[in-house]
N, C-alpha and C positions, 0 to 999 in steps of 0.2 A: 416355518421358513419354506415349507414344500407348497403349502396354499398360496403364499406370498409370490412364489415363483411362478406358480400357474396362472394367478388371477392378475399379476400385472403384466405377463406375457401376453394374455388374452387381451388387456386393455389397449395393446399399443396400436390397434387399428383405429381408434376413436382419436380424431385430431381437434375435436371442438372444445378445447380446453383454453382458457385465457383470462387472466385477472384484467380487472378495470380500475384499479387505484383507487377502490372505495374505502372509508375510513368506518372503524367501528372502534368504539371506546372499550377499553377492556375491564373496567370496574374492579381492578384488583385481581383480575384473572391472568391468565397466560396467553400469549400470542398477539401478533399484528398480522395488520392483512400483509446403511449399506445402501448404494446407488439404485438398485433395482426398482423399477417403477416410479423413479423420479423424473418429472420432466419439466420442462422451463416456459414459462408464460412471461407477458410483458404487461406491465401496467400503462396507464395512459400517459404518465409521466416519463417512460421508457425504463423505469426499473425492473430488472430479471427477478422473476419470483419463482422459486423451487416449489413444486406441488407432488404429492405423493399421488399416483395416478394408479388406481386399481378397480378391479370389478369387485362388488359383493358376492357375487356366484356368476359361474358360467354354466351352471345346469340349466338349460333352456328348455322352455316347453314348446317354442316356435321353432319352424324347420326353414329359415330364410336361405335361399340358395346361396348368397353371397356370403355368409357369415361363417366364420371358423368355429363357432361355437352351437352351429345349428344342432337340433336334437338328433339327426341321423348321423352325425360325424361321430366317429371312435377318436375321442380325445380325452385327456385326463379330466376329471372333473372334481371341483373344489367349491367349498361355500365357508365364508366367514359368518361368526356371529357377530352381532352389533357391537359386543364388548372387545372382541377381537381387533375389530377395525379401529375402534376408538383408542384402544391401547397402543396399536401399532403407531397410529397417528401422534399420538404424545411421545411415544418413545423416539421416532423419527424427528420430533420437533426439538425434543430437549438436547438431542445431539447435533442440533443444528443442520440436518440434512434438508428439512423442508420448511416452508412458511405456510404451508396450506394442504387441502384436500381435494382431488378432483375424484368424485365417487360415481361409478356408474355400476350396471348390473345386468345380467341376462335376465330375463323373465322366469323368475322360479315359482312353480306351481301356480301362480296367478298375478295379475298385474296388482291389485290390491296386496296381495301378501308380499310382494316385493318391494312395494312402496312404504308398507309399514315398517320392513326391515330399516330401510333407508332413513325413515323417521326415526327410528330407535337409535342409530348410529348419531344423526345430528344431536338428538336429546342427550346422549351420553357425553358428547364433546361440549356442548354448550353449558349444561347443566352440572353434570358430575365433575367434568375436567374443568369446566369454565376457561374452555378454549375459544378465543375470539378471533382467530385467524380467518383466512380467506377460505371458504368452502364451496366448490361448484358442485351441482348434484345433476343427475339425470332423471327426468321424470319419466314415469313408466307409462306410454300411451294405453288407455283403457282404464287406469286407475281412477278412484273415486274423487270427484273435484274436492271433496273436505280434505282429503289427505295431500292433495297438492296445495291445498292454501297452508295447512299444518308446516309442511316441507318449505313453504315459500317464507315462513316467518323465521325458519332457522337457518337458511341457506344465503349466500351472497349473489351466486348466479345460479339460474336453472336453465335446462335446456331439454327440448324433445328432438331426438334427430329423426330428420324426414327421410333421409337414407336416398329416395329416389324422387327425381323431378316430376313425375307424372302418375296419374292413378294407374295406366296400364302398366308401366314399368315396375310399380310396387306391387301390383296384384299377381304379375308375373313372377317376381323375385322373392316376395313374401306374402303368400296367399292369405295368412292371417291377420293380415294389416291393411289399412286403408288410410287414405288421405284425410277424410274427415277425423279418424280416429286420433290423428296427429296434430290437425289444426285445432279441434276442441280445446286440449290444455294450452296451446299456445294462446288462443284467444282468452281464456281465463286468465292466465298469467299476463297478458296486457292489460285487460280491464282492471284487475286486482292492483297492479303498480299504480295505475292513474288514480283509483280510489284511494289507494294509500297514501299517494303524494298530497292528494287534498286534503285528506285527515291530519296528515301531518303539519298542514299550514294551519290548522285550527287547535290541534292539540298535540303539544310538544312532545308528550311522551307516548305517542303512539308507536308500537314497534314496527320496524320496517319490514317490508315485504319485497324479496327479492331486489335489494338496492343496486346491484350490478346488472339488472336486466335479464335477458334469456337470448340463447343463440341456438344454432342447429347446425347439422351436418349434411352434405349430400355426396354421395359415393360416386366417382366420376370413373366411366368406362365399363362398368358391368351391364348396363343395359345399352340400347341403340339411341338414345335420347340425344338429340343434337343441341350444340351450345345455345343455339336459339332458345330452346325448351327450358334449359338450365338457367338461363338468365333471366327469362320470363318469370320462372316460379320464384328466383330470386328477388326481383323486383316486387313481386306481391308479397313476399314475406318483409320486406322493409316497408312497404307502404302500409300494408294492412295488419302488420303484427308486431310492429316496431322493434324488430330484432336489433340487437347490437351488432351480430355478427353473422353471416353465413360462411360457414368452412366447407372448404372443398377436399375430399380425400381420393387420391387416383388409386383405383382398385387394385388391390395385389392379389392375382389368382390363388386362392387357397382351397378351392373345391373343384372337382372334376363334375361339370355339367353342360349339358347341349346348349343351353341358353347362356353359358357364360364363356369368357375369352379361354382360351387354353392355358394350362398351366404354365406353359413356355412363354405366354406373352408377358412382356415387359409393363409395369406401371405406366399409365399416360401421364408422366411427371410435368412435362412441357405443356401439356393442355391443361392440367391442374394449375401451373404457373400462368398460363393467359387468363384462365378464368379469375384467378385473384385478381390479375391486373385490370380486368372489366369490372370486377366487383368494386375496386377502388375508384374506377371512374364513375360508377354508380352513385357511390356513398359521397364522393368529395369533389369531383368535377363535374357535376350537373349534367352528366350524360343520361340520356334514357336507352333502354334496351334496343330500341329500332335503328338508332344511330349506330350503334357497336356492331350488330348483326341484323339480318333479316332473312325473309323466306328465300330470297335468291342467293344469300351468303349465309347460311345457316351454321357454320363452323368458322372459329376463328383461324385467322392465319397464324402458321408458325414461325415464319421468318421475320416478322416484325410485330411489335406489341400493338394492342387493339387501339390506342391513341394515335399512334403514327399510321395504321391502317386506314383509321377515319380521315386523317389529314390528309394523306394520299390518294382517297377518293373523291376528296372536295377540295380541288384546285383552286375553286372560284374564291375561296377565302383567303388565299394566299398569293405572294406574301404579304404580311400584316406589319404596319408601322408600329414598332414598339412603343414609342412616344404617344400614340393617339388611340390606342386599342383599349377597350374597356376590360375590367377584370374578367368577364365571362369569356371574352375572346381569347386573352392571355392563358386561361386554362387549357383552351384548345391545341396550343402550340405546344407540338413535342419537344422534349427537353426543358419546359418550364412547369414546375411544379406549384402546389398551393402556397407554400412559403415564399418561394421566389417571385410568384406572381403579386403577393403582398408587398414584397419589398419593392417591386417595380412600381407599383401604385404609390407607395410611400416617397420613393425618390424621385418620383416624376414632380412632386410638389416643389422640389427645390431647384432641378435643373434637368435638361434633356440628358438621357440616357445614352451612351455610346457602346461599342461592342465591348470594350474592355470593361465598362461599367457591370456589363452583364455578366462576366465571368466571376466579377467579384460578389455579385448579389446572388450566386450559386445557381445560376443558368447553366444546363449542359449545352454549352455552344456550339459543340461540334455536330448536335442534332439540330438545336434550334435555328442556326445560321440560314438553313434552306428554307425557311418558313417566315422570316421577318426581315424587316429592313430597319436599319437604326439611322436615323436622322437623313431618311430616303436612300440610304446606301445599302444595297444587296450584296451580301458576301458570296452567295451560292452562285452557282452556274446561271447564268442569263440565257433566255428568260426560265422563270421557275418551270420546270417540267418534272411531274411526278414520276415518270419513268428512269428518269437521270438519276433523281434523288434516290429512288429504290435502289437501283444498282450501286449507288455510292453508300448508302447506309446499310444495305441488306443484300450484299454480293452473294451469288449463288456458291453454294458449298461444292468443292470437287468429289466427284464420285471416289469410291474407295476402288483402287484397281491391284490387281494381284502382281507383284513385281516379279520379273524374271531372275532366275539364278544367276544368269549370265550378263 
């Protein structure tokens, strides 16, 4: 229990854990895909999944400036054996605490040594206990490709944390790491998933390789990288490495260092939120990075979300007639999401859409009304004026004033 307390606490800064609704037959075994160390993820169908989130070890050989487990920190150290992790997982599963495992680790002794221990955990669970629940593991950068391949045959999802969006930042914050070291296993996993998918088309009993894909995490606010740099790296990861998700973690100051924010600095949670919104635009709304941010506006606005920020910077596209706009144009309207855009396209085949219809279709009409017309009627202030719309939708926040006692 002492080890569990130390290593689940050390794992709390890793946010890149989410299930993806994959299915795995249990062949007569167990599983389908105390509260400490239990996190919640969501499958593609919206189901909440509880995972035991724990480090295999926090005894790290690296000295990354931003990490609470850095070698030079005076913190309690602990390491599980593979059997201990497997036993804990099964005990938690039998008590109905969890449905799966999220396993990460500091680099103990060497990347290969740590990766071998991760594989031992997976082998214990899959073969000894016949556990077929969801397992997400972290790949250790620098580990032998053969070890990465073995782990991929046993895990559901794999991830390599990129941590910093640029080579300069990574070299400054983690001198023992480099982006090529991170990108190499990412590329291997991507290529192996493609090969495995093709093999399974011809040989039905081919074992699956990382069927839930791969993800990564970036720490936000530890370095001086702009939102433009972060989103450019994100777009590169989605396009070239076919990642399922890029997670953003607002940096929580845990170490005193001249290259890091002071310990009194609050985590940039709003910035993290805006980056997740931008990430959504990249993945589902067909935006590019250059449309969201550019060298002249390298940081996301805080008073409005990225989609509205784009709309206010491009008044030439608005107001948009809801009954004639294409699907791609509808996705650009603030207040209209992917589902509501599809509903509009479907409803238009039957009849013209009115403002009342939009509310029933799930559109956030209080925002959308300033960017659209319905049957030629504009509900916002005429004519469409970005400054007026900004004042209405994002009024300036009053500054705090010390009140007088009298």
